[in-house]
C-alpha positions as CSV (number, residue, x, y, z in Angstrom):
1,M,5.5,10.0,-20.2
2,E,4.6,8.1,-17.0
3,K,5.9,9.3,-13.7
4,N,7.3,6.9,-11.1
5,Q,5.9,8.1,-7.8
6,K,7.0,6.9,-4.4
7,I,4.4,6.5,-1.7
8,N,5.7,6.9,1.9
9,C,3.7,5.2,4.6
10,T,3.9,5.5,8.4
11,V,0.8,3.3,9.1
12,G,2.5,0.5,11.0
13,S,-0.6,-1.8,11.0
14,C,-0.8,-1.9,7.2
15,K,0.6,-5.1,5.6
16,Y,1.9,-3.1,2.6
17,N,4.1,-0.8,4.7
18,N,7.8,-1.5,4.6
19,H,8.4,-0.6,8.3
20,Q,12.2,-0.1,7.9
21,K,11.9,2.4,5.0
22,Q,8.4,3.7,5.8
23,Q,7.4,3.0,2.2
24,C,4.3,1.5,0.7
25,L,5.1,-1.6,-1.3
26,L,2.0,-1.4,-3.6
27,E,2.6,-0.3,-7.2
28,Q,-0.6,1.8,-6.9
29,I,-3.0,2.8,-4.2
30,I,-6.7,3.8,-4.2
31,V,-7.5,7.1,-2.5
32,T,-11.2,7.5,-1.5
33,P,-13.0,10.5,-0.3
34,M,-14.4,10.5,3.3
35,Q,-18.2,10.6,3.3
36,D,-19.7,14.0,4.2
37,C,-16.3,15.6,4.8
38,H,-15.8,18.9,3.0
39,T,-12.9,20.5,4.9
40,K,-10.7,21.0,1.8
41,T,-7.8,19.6,3.8
42,P,-6.1,16.2,3.6
43,D,-8.6,14.7,6.1
44,E,-11.2,14.5,3.2
45,S,-9.5,11.4,1.8
46,M,-8.1,8.1,3.0
47,C,-6.2,5.2,1.5
48,S,-8.6,2.5,0.5
49,S,-5.8,0.0,-0.2
50,Y,-5.2,-0.5,3.5
51,R,-4.9,-4.1,4.6
52,N,-4.5,-5.1,8.2
53,D,-1.1,-6.8,9.0
54,E,-2.6,-9.8,10.9
């Protein structure tokens, strides 16, 4: 059974962010580990699907 997840986004400069709902419009995102970061907290990863809103 596939889950339908909702990705919330507050990164205003990302073109996939619906600013009014603070929701990511992509059907899926890519999360990538930060290089040489081993803190075991959320700062170890970042969204690689980011695209600048220019």
